[in-house]
Backbone of each chain as ProteinMPNN parsed JSONL, in Angstrom:
{"seq_chain_A": "XXXXXXXXXXXXXXXXXXXXXXXXXXXXXXXXXXXXXXXXXXXXXXXXXXXXXXXXXXXXXXXXXX", "coords_chain_A": {"N_chain_A": [[78.857, 182.483, 104.099], [76.254, 182.704, 106.472], [75.695, 180.981, 109.559], [72.79, 179.163, 110.844], [72.549, 179.915, 113.535], [73.983, 182.314, 113.654], [72.415, 183.864, 111.954], [70.064, 183.999, 113.443], [70.825, 185.3, 115.759], [71.725, 187.722, 114.891], [69.719, 189.225, 113.16], [68.957, 189.916, 109.738], [67.849, 193.042, 108.579], [64.431, 193.343, 107.693], [64.067, 190.677, 107.245], [62.444, 187.432, 107.78], [63.217, 186.499, 110.192], [63.889, 188.813, 111.56], [61.368, 189.922, 111.64], [60.079, 188.103, 113.321], [61.446, 188.545, 115.673], [60.688, 191.189, 116.181], [58.031, 190.682, 116.583], [58.079, 189.57, 119.02], [59.212, 187.177, 119.635], [61.474, 185.184, 121.407], [64.434, 184.763, 120.198], [66.73, 183.572, 121.075], [65.951, 181.325, 122.371], [65.333, 179.605, 120.314], [67.841, 179.287, 119.213], [69.081, 177.981, 121.32], [67.572, 175.603, 121.336], [68.257, 174.553, 118.857], [70.8, 173.699, 119.308], [70.47, 171.4, 120.648], [69.746, 167.845, 120.809], [67.133, 166.008, 119.076], [65.954, 164.309, 121.003], [66.657, 165.557, 123.397], [65.229, 167.912, 123.074], [62.6, 166.989, 123.166], [62.535, 165.879, 125.685], [62.876, 168.165, 127.215], [60.497, 169.477, 126.586], [58.659, 167.717, 127.756], [59.361, 168.07, 130.424], [58.635, 170.743, 130.834], [55.899, 170.512, 130.449], [55.264, 168.95, 132.712], [55.934, 170.745, 134.71], [53.999, 172.732, 134.315], [51.732, 171.29, 135.033], [52.232, 170.934, 137.751], [52.148, 173.587, 138.543], [49.453, 174.136, 138.086], [48.295, 172.434, 139.982], [49.231, 173.601, 142.339], [47.995, 176.074, 142.175], [45.307, 175.324, 142.306], [45.243, 174.217, 144.871], [45.731, 176.451, 146.364], [43.487, 178.0, 145.835], [41.517, 176.38, 146.998], [42.282, 176.536, 149.646], [41.618, 179.088, 150.345]], "CA_chain_A": [[77.465, 182.178, 104.424], [76.064, 182.694, 107.923], [75.063, 179.789, 110.127], [71.463, 179.464, 111.413], [72.711, 180.608, 114.81], [74.388, 183.699, 113.365], [71.245, 184.561, 111.396], [69.079, 184.226, 114.501], [71.33, 186.237, 116.763], [71.883, 189.036, 114.237], [68.808, 189.165, 112.006], [69.059, 190.906, 108.657], [66.633, 193.86, 108.546], [63.46, 192.958, 106.671], [63.96, 189.216, 107.148], [61.418, 186.793, 108.613], [63.795, 186.395, 111.537], [63.722, 190.143, 112.169], [59.922, 190.065, 111.915], [59.761, 187.291, 114.508], [62.003, 189.261, 116.831], [59.797, 192.343, 116.431], [56.762, 190.113, 117.059], [58.269, 189.252, 120.436], [59.78, 185.839, 119.816], [62.829, 185.148, 121.962], [65.185, 183.944, 119.236], [67.785, 182.811, 121.757], [65.383, 180.015, 122.714], [65.484, 178.759, 119.122], [69.28, 178.966, 119.146], [69.319, 176.972, 122.356], [66.954, 174.343, 120.898], [69.012, 174.02, 117.707], [72.028, 173.07, 119.818], [70.097, 170.157, 121.333], [69.293, 166.72, 119.991], [65.668, 165.866, 119.156], [65.567, 163.702, 122.285], [66.748, 166.588, 124.44], [64.103, 168.854, 122.881], [61.362, 166.344, 123.603], [62.636, 165.766, 127.149], [62.616, 169.509, 127.751], [59.061, 169.723, 126.455], [57.972, 166.933, 128.79], [59.63, 168.722, 131.719], [57.8, 171.957, 130.925], [54.53, 170.032, 130.657], [55.124, 168.539, 134.124], [55.978, 171.976, 135.509], [52.678, 173.373, 134.212], [50.799, 170.487, 135.832], [52.507, 171.275, 139.152], [51.624, 174.946, 138.751], [47.99, 174.017, 138.18], [47.977, 171.823, 141.285], [49.506, 174.598, 143.375], [46.954, 177.096, 142.061], [44.066, 174.74, 142.819], [45.383, 174.076, 146.321], [45.625, 177.79, 146.95], [42.075, 178.4, 145.73], [40.779, 175.598, 148.002], [42.671, 176.984, 150.983], [41.039, 180.419, 150.631]], "C_chain_A": [[77.297, 182.058, 105.942], [75.362, 181.408, 108.379], [73.661, 180.163, 110.626], [71.565, 180.278, 112.707], [73.078, 182.078, 114.594], [73.209, 184.509, 112.823], [70.254, 184.932, 112.496], [69.544, 185.287, 115.504], [71.526, 187.646, 116.203], [71.024, 189.082, 112.984], [69.043, 190.289, 110.999], [67.753, 191.721, 108.645], [65.712, 193.431, 107.402], [63.273, 191.462, 106.531], [62.818, 188.697, 108.016], [61.915, 186.676, 110.052], [63.628, 187.728, 112.271], [62.258, 190.376, 112.529], [59.536, 189.316, 113.183], [60.259, 187.979, 115.771], [61.104, 190.442, 117.203], [58.447, 191.876, 116.994], [56.84, 189.752, 118.546], [58.826, 187.87, 120.711], [61.196, 185.958, 120.378], [63.664, 184.196, 121.1], [66.303, 183.137, 119.896], [67.264, 181.428, 122.179], [65.483, 179.051, 121.527], [66.946, 178.337, 118.979], [69.599, 177.844, 120.126], [68.764, 175.611, 121.924], [67.738, 173.714, 119.748], [70.287, 173.308, 118.154], [71.742, 171.705, 120.447], [69.744, 169.056, 120.334], [67.766, 166.677, 120.051], [65.213, 165.275, 120.498], [65.616, 164.725, 123.418], [65.593, 167.587, 124.324], [62.81, 168.263, 123.428], [61.367, 166.157, 125.128], [62.357, 167.111, 127.817], [61.128, 169.828, 127.714], [58.294, 168.979, 127.543], [58.165, 167.562, 130.168], [58.757, 169.96, 131.903], [56.34, 171.573, 131.146], [54.307, 169.682, 132.125], [55.097, 169.767, 135.039], [54.614, 172.668, 135.497], [51.638, 172.613, 135.034], [50.976, 170.821, 137.308], [51.975, 172.671, 139.483], [50.117, 174.918, 138.936], [47.576, 173.461, 139.535], [48.142, 172.842, 142.404], [48.413, 175.672, 143.374], [45.636, 176.582, 142.634], [44.097, 174.629, 144.334], [45.201, 175.423, 147.005], [44.173, 178.284, 146.932], [41.253, 177.681, 146.803], [41.044, 176.118, 149.406], [42.022, 178.307, 151.36], [39.604, 180.316, 151.155]], "O_chain_A": [[78.091, 181.398, 106.614], [74.543, 180.839, 107.657], [73.369, 181.344, 110.812], [70.783, 181.199, 112.944], [72.552, 182.967, 115.264], [73.023, 185.674, 113.175], [69.68, 186.021, 112.493], [68.743, 186.066, 116.021], [71.495, 188.631, 116.94], [71.54, 188.989, 111.871], [69.292, 191.439, 111.36], [66.668, 191.142, 108.697], [66.166, 193.188, 106.285], [62.409, 191.016, 105.775], [62.292, 189.411, 108.869], [61.135, 186.744, 111.002], [63.273, 187.762, 113.449], [61.942, 190.946, 113.574], [58.774, 189.816, 114.01], [59.582, 187.993, 116.799], [60.799, 190.665, 118.375], [57.809, 192.581, 117.775], [55.824, 189.642, 119.234], [58.907, 187.436, 121.86], [62.01, 186.738, 119.882], [63.6, 182.978, 121.262], [66.767, 182.141, 119.342], [68.039, 180.484, 122.326], [65.687, 177.85, 121.701], [67.247, 177.185, 118.666], [70.297, 176.886, 119.795], [69.412, 174.584, 122.124], [67.868, 172.492, 119.673], [70.79, 172.424, 117.461], [72.665, 170.947, 120.743], [69.479, 169.323, 119.162], [67.166, 167.24, 120.967], [64.201, 165.7, 121.055], [64.74, 164.758, 124.282], [65.049, 168.047, 125.328], [62.025, 168.956, 124.075], [60.326, 166.266, 125.775], [61.688, 167.182, 128.848], [60.567, 170.37, 128.666], [57.395, 169.535, 128.173], [57.241, 167.584, 130.981], [58.211, 170.197, 132.981], [55.63, 172.212, 131.922], [53.296, 170.062, 132.716], [54.34, 169.82, 136.008], [54.133, 173.13, 136.531], [50.767, 173.22, 135.657], [49.995, 170.975, 138.035], [51.426, 172.903, 140.56], [49.57, 175.58, 139.818], [46.634, 173.948, 140.158], [47.305, 172.938, 143.301], [47.966, 176.119, 144.43], [44.936, 177.297, 143.35], [43.104, 174.911, 145.005], [44.602, 175.522, 148.076], [43.7, 178.902, 147.885], [40.395, 178.29, 147.443], [40.15, 176.139, 150.251], [41.884, 178.622, 152.542], [38.977, 181.336, 151.442]]}, "seq_chain_B": "XXXXXXXXXXXXXXXXXXXXXXXXXXXXXXXXXXXXXXXXXXXXXXXXXXXXXXXXXXXXXXXXXXXXXXXXXXXXXXXXXXXXXXXXXXXXXXXXXXXXXXXXXXXXXXXXXXXXXXXXXXXXXXXXXXXXXXXXXXXXXXXXXXXXXXXXXXXXXXXXXX", "coords_chain_B": {"N_chain_B": [[48.255, 166.897, 130.371], [50.441, 165.105, 128.255], [51.935, 161.895, 128.348], [54.683, 161.537, 126.78], [56.628, 159.591, 126.042], [55.398, 157.096, 126.551], [53.226, 157.24, 124.804], [54.378, 157.616, 122.222], [56.138, 155.421, 121.966], [54.349, 153.305, 122.151], [52.857, 153.614, 119.817], [54.819, 153.362, 117.788], [55.921, 150.849, 118.361], [53.825, 149.227, 117.841], [53.687, 149.294, 115.179], [52.186, 151.308, 113.962], [51.062, 153.377, 111.348], [51.88, 156.581, 111.177], [52.146, 160.18, 111.347], [53.768, 162.636, 113.126], [52.316, 165.679, 114.102], [51.468, 169.142, 114.739], [52.038, 170.604, 118.027], [54.084, 169.008, 119.248], [55.558, 168.181, 117.049], [56.421, 170.662, 116.18], [58.054, 171.414, 118.297], [60.073, 169.491, 118.005], [61.277, 170.438, 115.748], [62.723, 172.492, 116.76], [61.436, 174.694, 117.852], [60.352, 176.874, 120.496], [57.854, 176.526, 121.342], [55.181, 175.449, 123.43], [53.275, 172.619, 124.103], [50.475, 170.626, 125.249], [49.446, 168.289, 124.468], [49.267, 165.402, 122.227], [49.422, 165.265, 118.804], [48.592, 163.569, 115.864], [48.729, 162.484, 112.423], [47.099, 159.907, 110.752], [47.165, 156.763, 109.004], [44.397, 155.545, 107.142], [43.942, 152.918, 106.489], [42.52, 149.631, 106.818], [44.122, 147.765, 108.136], [45.862, 149.429, 109.496], [44.149, 150.716, 111.24], [43.515, 148.663, 112.945], [46.016, 148.236, 114.129], [46.362, 150.689, 115.342], [44.341, 150.67, 117.24], [45.271, 148.568, 118.819], [47.543, 149.761, 119.821], [46.642, 151.972, 121.317], [44.564, 151.147, 122.971], [45.243, 150.257, 125.544], [45.468, 152.584, 126.948], [42.997, 153.435, 127.474], [41.196, 155.19, 125.786], [38.878, 157.899, 125.577], [36.251, 159.83, 124.153], [37.014, 163.177, 124.185], [35.656, 165.371, 126.575], [33.281, 164.07, 126.746], [30.595, 163.269, 128.864], [31.266, 161.644, 131.979], [29.485, 159.68, 132.794], [28.448, 158.603, 130.531], [28.639, 155.877, 128.263], [31.519, 154.771, 126.386], [32.95, 153.342, 123.631], [36.026, 152.264, 122.525], [37.202, 151.176, 119.657], [38.04, 149.386, 116.567], [35.853, 149.85, 114.998], [34.866, 152.254, 115.982], [36.879, 153.963, 115.115], [36.673, 153.58, 112.407], [34.283, 154.748, 111.841], [34.649, 157.457, 111.966], [36.759, 160.337, 111.391], [38.485, 162.411, 112.332], [39.651, 162.646, 115.641], [39.391, 163.526, 119.081], [40.862, 162.555, 121.885], [40.702, 161.762, 125.364], [42.98, 160.22, 127.46], [44.481, 157.735, 129.64], [47.052, 158.551, 129.731], [47.074, 161.13, 128.941], [46.038, 163.776, 126.649], [45.203, 162.945, 123.338], [45.2, 163.573, 119.944], [43.815, 162.542, 116.913], [44.189, 162.766, 113.494], [42.793, 162.37, 110.321], [43.27, 163.852, 108.17], [45.337, 166.62, 107.434], [44.945, 170.036, 107.725], [45.597, 172.111, 104.968], [47.598, 170.493, 104.095], [47.048, 167.611, 103.65], [46.051, 164.134, 103.38], [47.18, 161.152, 105.199], [49.005, 159.936, 103.417], [50.035, 162.044, 101.925], [51.034, 163.604, 104.009], [52.98, 161.903, 104.978], [54.758, 161.902, 102.84], [55.631, 164.458, 103.116], [57.236, 164.506, 105.327], [59.806, 164.247, 107.847], [62.363, 162.19, 109.27], [62.806, 161.681, 112.718], [64.78, 160.71, 115.487], [63.635, 159.549, 118.433], [63.336, 158.412, 121.765], [64.753, 156.13, 121.137], [63.652, 155.301, 118.783], [62.567, 155.539, 115.379], [60.748, 158.195, 114.177], [58.19, 159.574, 112.193], [57.866, 162.911, 111.267], [56.032, 165.775, 110.54], [57.291, 167.944, 108.05], [59.002, 171.166, 108.192], [58.085, 173.035, 106.254], [55.556, 171.976, 105.615], [54.344, 172.052, 108.107], [54.18, 174.791, 108.463], [52.457, 175.39, 106.34], [50.183, 174.058, 107.262], [49.56, 175.474, 109.559], [49.062, 177.972, 108.478], [46.805, 177.372, 106.982], [44.969, 176.499, 108.934], [44.811, 178.723, 110.627], [43.927, 179.689, 113.138], [43.868, 181.641, 116.184], [45.915, 180.64, 117.836], [47.482, 179.413, 115.951], [48.312, 181.544, 114.402], [49.928, 182.796, 116.218], [52.151, 181.176, 116.481], [53.255, 181.1, 114.001], [55.148, 183.241, 113.171], [57.499, 182.422, 114.465], [57.973, 179.909, 113.335], [58.376, 180.616, 110.669], [60.654, 182.154, 110.919], [62.42, 180.23, 111.821], [62.514, 178.524, 109.601], [63.705, 180.202, 107.759], [66.168, 180.618, 108.992], [67.282, 178.088, 108.825], [67.497, 177.687, 106.144], [69.827, 177.359, 103.677], [70.001, 179.008, 101.513], [68.928, 181.424, 102.15], [70.247, 183.778, 102.593]], "CA_chain_B": [[49.617, 166.629, 129.913], [50.613, 163.804, 127.635], [53.188, 161.169, 128.613], [55.146, 161.377, 125.398], [57.347, 158.329, 125.795], [54.433, 156.005, 126.497], [52.41, 157.361, 123.594], [55.167, 157.425, 120.999], [56.655, 154.048, 121.882], [53.216, 152.405, 121.871], [52.519, 153.74, 118.393], [55.901, 152.808, 116.943], [56.101, 149.42, 118.628], [52.687, 148.513, 117.235], [53.788, 149.511, 113.717], [51.154, 152.222, 113.475], [51.514, 154.344, 110.347], [51.455, 157.902, 111.632], [53.087, 161.299, 111.226], [53.542, 163.618, 114.186], [52.006, 167.035, 113.646], [51.135, 169.969, 115.904], [53.031, 171.167, 118.931], [55.254, 168.146, 119.462], [56.346, 168.284, 115.812], [57.037, 171.987, 116.189], [59.161, 171.341, 119.258], [61.175, 168.694, 117.436], [61.961, 171.293, 114.761], [63.503, 173.482, 117.524], [60.663, 175.829, 118.342], [60.168, 176.893, 121.954], [56.411, 176.379, 121.57], [54.853, 174.403, 124.414], [51.952, 172.03, 123.959], [50.151, 169.69, 126.335], [48.869, 167.061, 123.924], [49.977, 164.785, 121.099], [48.599, 165.238, 117.594], [49.223, 162.894, 114.725], [47.934, 162.12, 111.257], [47.232, 158.46, 110.682], [46.665, 156.087, 107.804], [43.044, 155.025, 107.351], [43.775, 151.54, 106.029], [41.945, 148.754, 107.856], [45.22, 147.167, 108.919], [46.413, 150.436, 110.408], [43.171, 150.971, 112.313], [43.695, 147.556, 113.897], [47.259, 148.495, 114.875], [46.122, 151.886, 116.163], [43.566, 150.202, 118.399], [46.164, 147.773, 119.674], [48.503, 150.659, 120.471], [46.036, 152.95, 122.227], [43.549, 150.534, 123.848], [45.755, 150.153, 126.92], [45.365, 153.899, 127.598], [41.561, 153.681, 127.677], [40.754, 156.458, 125.182], [37.48, 158.32, 125.583], [36.057, 161.09, 123.448], [37.255, 164.261, 125.143], [34.47, 166.178, 126.853], [32.106, 163.219, 126.918], [30.31, 163.091, 130.294], [31.81, 160.4, 132.51], [28.454, 158.657, 132.966], [28.083, 158.034, 129.227], [29.588, 154.846, 127.829], [32.257, 155.035, 125.15], [33.732, 152.168, 123.209], [37.119, 152.574, 121.599], [37.618, 150.01, 118.885], [38.239, 149.671, 115.14], [34.598, 150.376, 114.468], [34.844, 153.675, 116.351], [37.808, 154.683, 114.23], [36.179, 153.479, 111.029], [33.104, 155.605, 111.697], [34.996, 158.873, 112.058], [38.05, 160.643, 110.755], [39.301, 163.143, 113.304], [39.232, 162.318, 117.006], [40.113, 164.116, 120.212], [40.7, 161.588, 122.97], [41.358, 161.81, 126.664], [43.454, 158.873, 127.784], [45.134, 157.671, 130.951], [48.374, 159.195, 129.64], [46.921, 162.497, 128.455], [45.191, 164.028, 125.48], [45.762, 162.517, 122.05], [44.325, 163.922, 118.817], [44.093, 161.781, 115.693], [43.633, 163.423, 112.313], [42.938, 161.644, 109.059], [43.738, 164.828, 107.192], [45.907, 167.831, 108.021], [44.563, 171.237, 106.958], [46.672, 172.718, 104.192], [48.593, 169.474, 103.708], [46.362, 166.485, 103.031], [45.878, 162.942, 104.209], [48.399, 160.528, 105.702], [49.963, 159.675, 102.336], [50.697, 163.325, 101.625], [51.788, 163.995, 105.203], [54.167, 161.039, 105.04], [55.693, 162.415, 101.826], [56.147, 165.749, 103.582], [57.723, 164.306, 106.697], [61.22, 163.918, 108.049], [62.527, 161.235, 110.367], [63.536, 162.06, 113.928], [64.942, 159.592, 116.416], [63.348, 159.836, 119.839], [63.079, 157.189, 122.536], [65.414, 155.041, 120.383], [62.792, 154.869, 117.682], [62.455, 156.525, 114.299], [59.373, 158.709, 114.118], [57.958, 160.522, 111.101], [57.403, 164.213, 111.764], [55.715, 166.688, 109.436], [58.437, 168.853, 107.878], [58.752, 172.554, 108.565], [57.242, 173.681, 105.233], [54.181, 171.479, 105.747], [53.809, 172.587, 109.371], [53.82, 176.198, 108.196], [51.25, 175.353, 105.495], [49.041, 173.637, 108.081], [49.222, 176.586, 110.459], [48.457, 179.033, 107.659], [45.465, 176.918, 106.591], [44.1, 176.465, 110.118], [44.659, 180.169, 110.853], [43.333, 180.074, 114.412], [44.76, 182.568, 116.889], [47.113, 179.937, 118.303], [48.329, 179.158, 114.777], [48.906, 182.828, 114.016], [50.957, 183.157, 117.194], [53.362, 180.357, 116.319], [53.778, 181.24, 112.63], [56.383, 184.028, 113.031], [58.643, 181.628, 114.913], [58.232, 178.86, 112.335], [58.93, 181.268, 109.469], [62.032, 182.534, 111.265], [63.19, 178.983, 111.885], [62.743, 178.058, 108.227], [64.679, 181.102, 107.135], [67.48, 180.372, 109.6], [67.809, 176.781, 108.393], [67.609, 177.668, 104.683], [71.165, 177.831, 103.303], [69.908, 179.998, 100.437], [68.127, 182.576, 102.583], [71.058, 185.005, 102.579]], "C_chain_B": [[49.708, 165.219, 129.322], [51.959, 163.178, 128.056], [53.736, 160.757, 127.242], [55.799, 160.033, 125.131], [56.369, 157.164, 125.643], [53.654, 156.036, 125.179], [53.21, 157.019, 122.341], [55.656, 155.979, 120.878], [55.518, 153.058, 121.592], [52.869, 152.43, 120.389], [53.578, 153.071, 117.518], [55.996, 151.298, 117.13], [54.937, 148.57, 118.105], [52.603, 148.74, 115.723], [52.663, 150.372, 113.157], [51.783, 153.172, 112.453], [50.98, 155.71, 110.747], [52.563, 158.921, 111.381], [52.765, 162.284, 112.339], [53.309, 164.99, 113.583], [51.849, 167.895, 114.905], [52.332, 170.336, 116.768], [54.268, 170.317, 119.15], [56.158, 168.186, 118.227], [57.104, 169.608, 115.783], [58.229, 172.025, 117.145], [60.353, 170.589, 118.67], [61.957, 169.498, 116.396], [62.683, 172.472, 115.425], [62.742, 174.745, 117.917], [60.549, 175.728, 119.87], [58.696, 176.757, 122.335], [56.146, 175.232, 122.552], [53.426, 173.92, 124.193], [51.695, 171.103, 125.141], [49.618, 168.371, 125.789], [49.715, 166.518, 122.778], [49.0, 164.707, 119.928], [49.323, 164.435, 116.531], [48.207, 162.6, 113.638], [48.166, 160.628, 111.032], [46.656, 157.911, 109.383], [45.321, 155.441, 108.118], [42.874, 153.597, 106.825], [43.247, 150.69, 107.176], [43.034, 148.183, 108.75], [45.774, 148.179, 109.92], [45.447, 150.756, 111.547], [43.272, 149.881, 113.383], [44.925, 147.819, 114.768], [47.09, 149.696, 115.815], [45.336, 151.519, 117.424], [44.454, 149.438, 119.369], [47.106, 148.685, 120.462], [47.85, 151.491, 121.573], [45.061, 152.352, 123.245], [43.978, 150.533, 125.315], [45.61, 151.482, 127.682], [43.912, 154.363, 127.752], [41.079, 155.019, 127.085], [39.249, 156.661, 125.322], [37.381, 159.628, 124.812], [36.162, 162.22, 124.475], [35.988, 165.089, 125.326], [33.209, 165.361, 127.045], [31.838, 163.04, 128.418], [30.719, 161.695, 130.781], [30.774, 159.292, 132.59], [28.048, 158.011, 131.639], [29.12, 157.001, 128.791], [30.302, 155.26, 126.547], [33.099, 153.802, 124.831], [34.788, 152.611, 122.211], [37.532, 151.286, 120.905], [37.762, 150.394, 117.405], [36.995, 150.303, 114.531], [34.467, 151.87, 114.777], [35.695, 154.474, 115.373], [37.302, 154.684, 112.786], [35.031, 154.474, 110.784], [33.385, 157.101, 111.844], [36.296, 159.13, 111.329], [38.989, 161.352, 111.73], [38.747, 162.906, 114.705], [40.052, 163.103, 118.021], [39.825, 163.221, 121.41], [41.367, 162.058, 124.257], [41.793, 160.385, 126.948], [44.097, 158.904, 129.167], [46.52, 158.298, 130.925], [48.281, 160.609, 129.068], [46.09, 162.584, 127.183], [45.918, 163.676, 124.185], [44.744, 162.846, 120.96], [44.776, 163.172, 117.566], [43.429, 162.486, 114.522], [43.868, 162.565, 111.078], [43.502, 162.569, 107.99], [44.228, 166.084, 107.908], [45.54, 169.016, 107.138], [45.769, 171.808, 106.231], [47.717, 171.751, 103.702], [47.915, 168.328, 102.966], [46.276, 165.305, 103.965], [47.236, 162.338, 104.6], [49.453, 160.343, 104.608], [50.751, 160.94, 101.991], [51.584, 163.745, 102.804], [53.081, 163.181, 105.317], [55.227, 161.525, 104.039], [56.346, 163.717, 102.268], [56.641, 165.637, 105.022], [59.225, 164.065, 106.684], [61.297, 162.975, 109.247], [63.316, 161.857, 111.515], [63.673, 160.801, 114.78], [64.684, 160.09, 117.831], [62.974, 158.523, 120.514], [63.616, 155.957, 121.794], [64.55, 154.488, 119.255], [62.74, 155.968, 116.62], [60.987, 156.904, 114.142], [59.258, 159.698, 112.964], [57.301, 161.789, 111.659], [57.169, 165.122, 110.565], [56.855, 167.708, 109.282], [58.01, 170.312, 108.102], [57.847, 173.262, 107.557], [55.779, 173.268, 105.396], [53.552, 171.965, 107.053], [53.362, 174.035, 109.187], [52.533, 176.244, 107.364], [50.019, 174.997, 106.332], [48.604, 174.756, 109.022], [48.554, 177.722, 109.687], [47.028, 178.66, 107.269], [44.509, 176.95, 107.783], [43.773, 177.893, 110.567], [43.864, 180.553, 112.103], [44.313, 181.023, 115.118], [46.043, 181.865, 117.314], [48.054, 179.585, 117.143], [49.059, 180.429, 114.359], [50.056, 183.205, 114.955], [52.262, 182.379, 116.992], [54.015, 180.556, 114.943], [55.058, 182.083, 112.518], [57.636, 183.241, 113.435], [59.0, 180.558, 113.884], [58.856, 179.454, 111.065], [60.383, 181.682, 109.712], [62.939, 181.308, 111.262], [63.517, 178.482, 110.48], [63.797, 178.917, 107.531], [66.084, 180.849, 107.687], [68.112, 179.092, 109.058], [68.034, 176.709, 106.881], [68.976, 178.208, 104.262], [71.136, 178.899, 102.213], [69.205, 181.281, 100.859], [68.931, 183.879, 102.595], [72.196, 184.872, 101.587]], "O_chain_B": [[49.117, 164.272, 129.842], [52.982, 163.86, 128.108], [53.306, 159.771, 126.644], [55.545, 159.41, 124.1], [56.493, 156.351, 124.727], [53.451, 155.01, 124.531], [52.769, 156.228, 121.507], [55.589, 155.388, 119.8], [55.714, 152.084, 120.866], [52.618, 151.388, 119.783], [53.25, 152.303, 116.613], [56.137, 150.557, 116.158], [55.058, 147.355, 117.951], [51.601, 148.426, 115.081], [52.239, 150.189, 112.016], [52.877, 153.697, 112.658], [49.779, 155.967, 110.666], [53.736, 158.58, 111.227], [51.621, 162.717, 112.48], [54.017, 165.41, 112.668], [52.075, 167.414, 116.016], [53.474, 170.372, 116.308], [55.379, 170.842, 119.23], [57.383, 168.222, 118.352], [58.276, 169.661, 115.409], [59.274, 172.598, 116.834], [61.5, 171.009, 118.824], [63.148, 169.268, 116.189], [63.197, 173.352, 114.734], [63.351, 175.753, 118.275], [60.637, 174.644, 120.447], [58.338, 176.86, 123.509], [56.799, 174.19, 122.505], [52.492, 174.718, 124.107], [52.595, 170.832, 125.935], [49.365, 167.439, 126.552], [50.738, 167.095, 122.41], [47.904, 164.159, 120.045], [50.525, 164.603, 116.324], [47.007, 162.483, 113.887], [49.297, 160.148, 111.114], [45.784, 158.514, 108.758], [45.119, 154.871, 109.19], [41.743, 153.12, 106.729], [43.489, 150.98, 108.348], [42.884, 148.125, 109.971], [46.112, 147.826, 111.05], [45.865, 151.031, 112.671], [43.132, 150.152, 114.576], [44.883, 147.648, 115.986], [47.608, 149.707, 116.931], [45.631, 151.994, 118.52], [44.394, 149.639, 120.582], [47.424, 148.415, 121.62], [48.437, 151.69, 122.636], [44.765, 152.977, 124.263], [43.169, 150.777, 126.21], [45.628, 151.499, 128.912], [43.637, 155.51, 128.107], [40.604, 155.882, 127.823], [38.461, 155.724, 125.201], [38.31, 160.434, 124.817], [35.48, 162.21, 125.5], [35.33, 165.459, 124.354], [32.18, 165.893, 127.459], [32.753, 162.696, 129.167], [30.537, 160.701, 130.078], [31.107, 158.113, 132.473], [27.375, 156.98, 131.633], [30.324, 157.218, 128.93], [29.758, 156.003, 125.73], [33.852, 153.303, 125.667], [34.49, 153.243, 121.198], [38.146, 150.411, 121.516], [37.626, 151.561, 117.037], [37.079, 151.174, 113.665], [34.015, 152.649, 113.939], [35.282, 155.521, 114.874], [37.479, 155.653, 112.048], [34.842, 154.968, 109.672], [32.46, 157.914, 111.847], [36.864, 158.225, 110.718], [40.135, 160.944, 111.922], [37.538, 162.958, 114.928], [41.251, 163.315, 117.841], [38.692, 163.14, 121.886], [42.438, 162.664, 124.243], [41.04, 159.444, 126.698], [44.237, 159.962, 129.78], [47.105, 158.552, 131.978], [49.302, 161.217, 128.747], [45.524, 161.597, 126.714], [47.07, 164.051, 123.968], [43.581, 162.451, 121.04], [45.956, 163.169, 117.213], [42.231, 162.769, 114.563], [44.978, 162.099, 110.822], [44.131, 162.123, 107.03], [43.611, 166.548, 108.866], [45.798, 168.998, 105.934], [46.839, 171.968, 106.819], [48.629, 172.137, 102.971], [48.182, 168.104, 101.785], [46.409, 165.442, 105.181], [48.289, 162.93, 104.363], [50.642, 160.562, 104.838], [51.966, 160.903, 101.793], [52.721, 164.181, 102.623], [54.13, 163.701, 105.7], [56.42, 161.558, 104.341], [57.46, 164.042, 101.856], [56.481, 166.558, 105.823], [59.82, 163.729, 105.66], [60.422, 162.963, 110.113], [64.359, 162.477, 111.307], [62.792, 159.94, 114.787], [65.411, 160.934, 118.356], [62.37, 157.642, 119.902], [63.009, 154.887, 121.823], [64.712, 153.342, 118.836], [62.852, 157.156, 116.922], [60.113, 156.049, 113.995], [60.123, 160.555, 112.78], [56.326, 161.736, 112.409], [58.018, 165.222, 109.68], [57.325, 168.268, 110.272], [56.824, 170.63, 108.187], [56.945, 174.003, 107.947], [54.878, 174.103, 105.323], [52.357, 172.257, 107.095], [52.314, 174.449, 109.683], [51.633, 177.035, 107.645], [48.944, 175.564, 106.136], [47.41, 174.954, 109.248], [47.611, 178.349, 110.168], [46.146, 179.517, 107.228], [43.365, 177.382, 107.649], [42.621, 178.226, 110.846], [43.211, 181.596, 112.138], [45.455, 181.179, 114.685], [47.133, 182.419, 117.173], [49.266, 179.474, 117.328], [50.24, 180.409, 114.014], [51.025, 183.845, 114.546], [53.344, 182.879, 117.3], [55.183, 180.22, 114.75], [55.984, 181.667, 111.821], [58.694, 183.379, 112.822], [60.174, 180.327, 113.596], [59.753, 178.86, 110.468], [61.228, 181.574, 108.824], [64.067, 181.345, 110.77], [64.644, 178.07, 110.201], [64.66, 178.413, 106.814], [67.065, 180.864, 106.943], [69.324, 179.023, 108.859], [68.681, 175.784, 106.39], [69.259, 179.389, 104.465], [72.119, 179.611, 102.007], [68.916, 182.134, 100.019], [68.35, 184.965, 102.605], [72.99, 185.8, 101.43]]}, "name": "protein", "num_of_chains": 2, "seq": "XXXXXXXXXXXXXXXXXXXXXXXXXXXXXXXXXXXXXXXXXXXXXXXXXXXXXXXXXXXXXXXXXXXXXXXXXXXXXXXXXXXXXXXXXXXXXXXXXXXXXXXXXXXXXXXXXXXXXXXXXXXXXXXXXXXXXXXXXXXXXXXXXXXXXXXXXXXXXXXXXXXXXXXXXXXXXXXXXXXXXXXXXXXXXXXXXXXXXXXXXXXXXXXXXXXXXXXXXXXXXXXXXXXX"}
C-alpha cells in the first residue's frame, strides 16, 4: 500500500490526485504540509498572511510615490 | 489579516463552543490554500453567546463594511438577533456562522469535526469530508478552485483509495 506522500508524488492516472495535478495544484506543497505539525502549518499560514500585508503596504507606498 | 493566536486562544480560553471551518481549517488539513480571515461555526445556546461575547469583546468587533460614523454595538443581543456575522476586529476579520452550507448547524459540525492541537489548546476543526461537502454546497468560484486540492488530499489520506 502506498503512503499519502507516494500517492501525491506519483499520482495514479484517473485519480483525484492526478486531476488536481492537471488542474494546476502543486502537489509538492501538500506533501510538504503533511510533513509538518498542525502548529507549523498554522504558523506558516500566519507568516504568509503577514507577507501579503507587507506586499500591500509596499504597493500602496509605491502608488502614493507616483 | 487575522491574528490567529489571539483569536483562537480567546475563544478556547473562554470555553466558546465552536468549530473551525473555511481557510484556516483547510490549512490545518495540509492544504496550501491561503486565507486572510478566521471562520467558525458556533453554538447558538444562550450560554455560548455569553461566552462568545466575552471572548471577542476585547477585539471591538464591528459589522464589516459598516461606515465608521455609524454606531455598532457588539453584545449578546446582537448575536441573538442574527445568525451569520462578518466582523472586522482589531485583530482582523472574523466570520461567525450558525450553520455551514452542506453540513448543518454547530451540533452537526461538531460531530463532523476532528481535534487539532494548536497554541497548546485543543481546537475542533471541520473534517475533510465535511469541508468538501461545504465547498461543494457553497459552489462559489473560490470554493471551486480549492476543491480539486481537497479531493486530492482526501484520496491521498484514504488508506483504501488504492
